Structures are given as structure tokens and as C-alpha cells.
N, C-alpha and C positions, 0 to 999 in steps of 0.2 A: 378805619384809623381815623382820627378827626387832621384837619390840615394841622395845626398846632404840632401836635406830637410827628406828625411825617417830616416838618420843616426843621423840628428839633432833632428828628432822629438822623435827618439827611446831613445838617450842619457835624452833629455827633459823627457821623459814620467820617466824613473828610478830615474833620482833626484827629480822628483814631488814624486813617490811612497814613496822614503828614509826614510822622515821624520819619516813614519808611523815605519818604520821595525828600527829608531836609526839612523839617518842620520848622527848625531854629533858622535859618536862614529865610525861612517865609514869612515867618513872624519879624523876623527883625524889624524894630523901628515901633513894632505894635506895643504899649504899653497895659494895655486892658482891653479884655473881652466881656460883652454882654451875651448870657444864655439865658434865653427868654423860654418861659414855659407857662401853661395856661393854669396851672395847679402845683402846689407844694409836693414835690418829689419828681416832678414830671423831669425835672434837667438833672439831677442826679441819678435817674433810673436810665436815661437816654444817654449820658455824655458824662457820668463821673467820672471815672477814669478819665479822661481826656482833660475835663476840667483839672483835677490834679497834676496831671502832667506840666498845661499851662503854667500853672500855679508854680511847681519845681522849674519850670524857664524863667520865673520874675517876672510874669506876666498877671497884671491884676485882674482875678476874673470876679465878674457881681454877676450872680444869679437872681434876676428878675422873678416873681410870681405875679401873674395878671389879679388872681384870685386867692382867698386865702384856704381854698378844699371846702368850704364849709359845708356843700352834698356830697361830700367823700366817705362818711361813717354812718354806716345805716343804724340807726337807733340813737342817735348822739343829735340833741340841735344843733344849729348852724352854729352857735356860739361855743360851743362844746368842739365840735370839728375845726372851728376854724383854728382854737386855742389847741388844740392838741397837733394838728399838721403844721400849724407854723413854728411850733416850739422842737416838732421834728426836723422839721427843713433847718430851722436855725444852728438845728446841733449838727445837721449833717454838714452844714456850710462851714461850721467852727472846724470840724476834722477836718474838712479837706482844703481849709485854708482860703475860703469864698467867702465874699461877703454878699449877704441877702439883702435885697429890696423885694418888700411885699406892695402892691398897688392896692387901689381901693375898689376893685370890681367882686361883685359878689357871686359866686360857683352857683351856676343855674341862671343866674337873672345877671349877666353883664350885659353895662349897657355903656353907649358914646356918648356923650352929651357934657356940658362945661363942667359939672358938679364932679362928673366921675370920667 
């Protein structure tokens, strides 16, 4: 399992068990939570239920996607894949009440430099 997915899963699991241990009190004063994934559908798949619960508690939830999932659909061009996957993630966020933010990294070709 990739490190980004493991971290996301760990955060999701932590927040998933938090309600039993008084998450409302634990989150008191927090107004925003960032959920970060490498690809569209990573945050929703790993901790979508928790994201919904946080929204219901009045916390603003922002789902940050490092890539547009360009390499995620075999047989499709990067442009087609990005268009499909970002549309799906945007719709999922709309349903959950979450704000999506897409970064400029390219799936399978991420770079860390001044431009990206």
C-alpha cells in the first residue's frame, strides 16, 4: 500500500473511532479539516463516512487531490481520465458537502519544483 494511502487510512480510522470517544468535544474549536489524497476517489474511499460526519458536525471539510488521476483509466488518454475522474470526485464532494481542491500534479509524473 502506498504511503499516502496508509496515512489517509490512518487518519480516517482515527476519526472513525473518535465519535465513540467524544469527537464533538475533541473537535471543539476546529472549523476546517483537510483530507488529502493522491488521486480523485482516494479520500472518499478511505474516509468518506468520516468526512460526512464532520460536515454534519458543522466542520468545513476540504478534500485536496494532488493529481487528477490521469493514469487511472486504462485505454483512456490522460486528458480523458483527468476529466472523468475529477468530475466524479467533484460530484462525490457535492453529495457529501465537501469542497474539492485539485492540485496541478500529474498522476505518474509528480514533480516538486517552483512551477508545480
